[in-house]
N, C-alpha and C positions, 0 to 999 in steps of 0.2 A: 537109400534112406533119405527121408526129407525131414524138415523141421517139424512137420505135423506128426511124424512117427515118434520123434523125440518127445514132443509135448504129450502125446497120448501115453507113452510108457512112463513118463514122470508124473502124470496126473495133473498137468497144469495146462493153461491156455497157450496157444502158439505165441502170443505177445509176450507172456511171461518167460517162455523158453528162449525167445530171442533176446530178451533183456539179460537173462542169466548167462547165455553164451557170449554176449558182448560186454560182460562185466559192468552192466549198468547198476547204479547204486540203489535203485528202489526195489531190489529183490532180496528177500530174507536169506540169510546164510544157509539154512537147512534146505530151502527151496532150490537155491543155486546149486548146492551139492547134489541134490536129487537129479536135477537137469543134467549136470555134468556127468554123473554116473550113467544116466540113460544114454547120453550121446556116446560115451565110451563103449557101452554095451552094444550099441547098434553100429559102431564104427562110423559115426556121422561126421562128415567134413563139410564145413560151411562153403557155400558157393562164393569164391573170392570175386569173380566177375560181377555177380549180383551185388555184393557188398560195395564194390567200387562204384557201381552205377548209383547206388543210394547215397553213399557218403561223399562222392566226388573225389575219392582217393583210390589209387591203385595199390597203395602200400608197396611201391617199388621206388628205388633210388637209382639214378644213373651215376656211375663212377667213371670218370674220363681221365685217363692217364697218358703220359708220353713215355713211360719207362717201365712197362710191365715186367721186363726181364731183369731189372736191376734189383739190388739188394735192399733199396729203400722202399720201393712201392709195395712189395709183398707184405712186409710186416704192417704197414699202414692199412692195406686192404684187409688183412686179417682182423685188425682192431676195429675197423669200420663194420665188417661183416658180423663180428660178434655182437657189437652194439645193436645193429639192425635186427639180428636174429632174436635178441632179447625182447624186441618189440614186435616180433612176428612180421618183420618186413624183409623184402628181398632186395638184392643189389644186381643191377645189370652192368657188367664191366666191359669197357671198350678201350682199346689201346691205339692211340693215334700215331704212335711211333715218331712223334716230332713233325708230322706232316700236317700243314694247315688245311689242306683240302680234305684229307681223311678226318681231321678233327671236326670240321663243319658238317661232313656227312654223318658222323656219329651223333652230333648234337641233334640234327634233324631226325635221325632214326629213333633216338631215345625220346624225343618230344612226341613223335608219332605213336610211341608206345605209352604215352601219357604218364611218364614218371612224375612222382610228386616233387622231386628236387634233384639237385646235382651236387656231387662232390668233385671238384677239379683237383687232381693230384699233380703236383709239379715234379720235375726231374732233378731239382736242386732246391736248396733252402734259399731261393733268390727271387727277385722280381720277375713277374710274367704279365703279359698283356691281359687285361680284363676281358672275359667272354660274356659278362652278365647281360650286355645289351642284346645279345642273340638268344637269351634264355629267359622265357617268361615265368619261370618258377624259381623258388629260392635256391641260391647257390652258396656253397662254402668252399673256400680254397684251402688246401692243406699242403704243407711242405713246399710252398711257393706263394709269395705274396703278390696279390693282385695290384696292378698299378692304379686302380680306382679306390680311393680311400673310403668310398661308400660301401665297398664289399667287405666281407669278413674273411680274414686270412689267419690260419692256425699254423704257427711255425715252431720249430725247435729253437730254444734260446742258446744260440751259439756263443754269444758274448758271455752268458752265464756259465756255459760249458768250459770256456777258456779260463774263467776265474776258478772253477772247481779244480781243474787240472793243476794250475799254478799254486793254489792254496795247499793242495795235497803235497806237492813237491817241497814247498817251503816248510811245511809242518814236519817234514822228514829231515830238516836241517840242510837241505840242498840250497846252495847259494850261487853256484856257477851254472846257470841254466841256459840252454840254447833252444831254439824253436825251428823245426823243419816242417814245412807245410806245402800245400799245393799251389796252383796258380793264383796270383794276386787278383786276377779278374773275378774270382769267386767271392761273393759277399760273405759266404760262410767262413772262408779263410780269413778275411779281413776282420770279421766280427770276433773271431776267436783271439786274434792278435790284440784287439781292443781290450778284451777281458783280461788277458794275461798281463798286458802292459800296465793296466790299472793296479793289479795286485803287486807287481814289481815296484811300482812307484810308491805304494803304501808301505812296502817293506824296505824302501831305500836301496833297491837293487836295480841292475840293468841286465838286459840280455847279453849273453856272451856273444861277442862279435858286433854288438850294437843293434843289429836288425834281424828280423826273421829271414830264414832262407826259403824263398818261394821257388817252387819248381813244379813237379808233376805229382799226381796222386798215385805213386807207384813204388814198389819195393826197390826197383832199380835206382830211383831218385833218393830213396832213403839210404841205401848203401853208399851212393856217391857223396851225398851231403854229410853223412856221418864220418866218412873218411877225411873229408876236408876239415871238419870241425876238430876231430881229435888230433890231426896233424898240426893245425894252426893254434889250437887252444887245448893243450893237454890237461889244463886245470878243470875242464868240464866235469861236473858231477851229476848232471841230469839233462835229459833231452825230452821236451814235449813235442810230440809229432801230430801233424794235422789230421792223420787218419791211421788206421791200423796197418795198412799196407806199408806206408812209410816207416812206421815204428818197427815192423818186422824186418824190413831191409836194414834199418839202422842197427837193430840188435845183432843181426848177422855180421855187419861190418865191424862193430865194436868187439865182438867176440873173436873175430879173425885177427884183430889188432892186439888181442891179449887182455882186453878189459873184462872184468867180472861184473855181471848184471845181477842184482842191483848194487853190490858193494862199492864198485868203483863209479859206475854210472847208472842212475835210475832212468828208466824209459817209460813214458806214458803215451798211449795212443788215443784215438778218437773214433767213435761210431759203435764200438762193441760189436764188430762183425765176428760172430762166434767162431766160424770156421777158421778165421785168421788169428784172432786174439787168443783163443784157447789152445791152438796148436803151435803157437810161437814158443820158442825156447829161450828164456823162460816164458810162461804164459803172461800175456800183457795186461797190466792195469790200463784201463781205458774209460772214456766217457761215453755213456749210453744215451742215445737220443730219445729213448722212450717212444719209438715209432708206433707201436700198437696203440699206446695211449693217445698219440696224435690223431689216429684214425677214429678212436672212440670219442674224443673231444669234438672233432668235426661233426660227427653224427649228432651229438648232443645239441650243438648249436643249430644244426639243420632242423632238428625236431622243434626247437624253440621258434625258428622262423616259420615252420609249417603251422605252428599254433598261434601265429600272429605277433610274435615278439622277436623280430630279427635284430641282429647286432651288426655292427660295422667296426672297421679298424683292424688292429693286429693283436692277436693273442700269442705271446711267446711262452711256450710250455717249458718248464725247467727240465734240465738233463740230470743224470745221476752218475756218480762215480762208481765204477766196478773195480775193486782192488784185487790184483793178482800178484804173482811173484816178481814181476819186473820192477817193482818199486819197494823200497824199504828204507829205514833210517840210515843216514850216513854213519858208518862206523866211527866211534870215538877215536881221535888221534892219541897216540901214546904221549 
């Protein structure tokens, strides 16, 4: 079926049928409806390649990641794909796996397919070298900040997430709070510490032990660090953990020590990794990075750049607190 067939069935000119199918404003609503019904009746599908030649757009976006198998990239990809689907655009996904040669190969491949723009997905909420000089179409970076301030980077607000966690614990009358987190080399870990320390200072409190306990992003580290804390500081009544694995390990160690969660010690994690947080005993209160929204926000700004209004700098998207059974008010003392 062709556009001419649609126009003939709808009783309009080919030009009017084209305008109606492309949502052009100069077509009357009843005429547009008649054309759409005719196209549906004939199972008419527009020629995407022909549209691209006319408009100069292929309605495809290249998404380049270094961490397709990780738990951060898939939610971001889903959010981006949903936003693109709403605009009837497609995404071509390439996983460079941290390899610079593979990354350059995929950039050339996507450009050869004439994608309209790129989304560059980082493997951590940290700085990454800019790739924009190699890409002649609009680029947005997500979950990884470009080193070039002229680029636009969409990040999770880890400092704000640290504040959320600490404000929640203090609201529950917790005052002897410790922090177990991952490697200090991760900017996300440092930013969360900045947020929590600001809240402690505002409340006139200090971390138990004076400093965060930096280590690994693992349950094993959570168990080890929690054992050290409860032995050296039995007064602890809350632990803020840098991710959900650490929090799950800490919960296990505390329960083995005879601590009740949350009555004796409240525990809060980070990332809202559902498989880990919901299956923990008790289920973890945690900070959600809103990863799907990160992907959708990146697409929104890429659309703006394609329309001629690009942005630059850094957008830090707020996190949200997900409250489960691992936190609760400190019981009133007799």
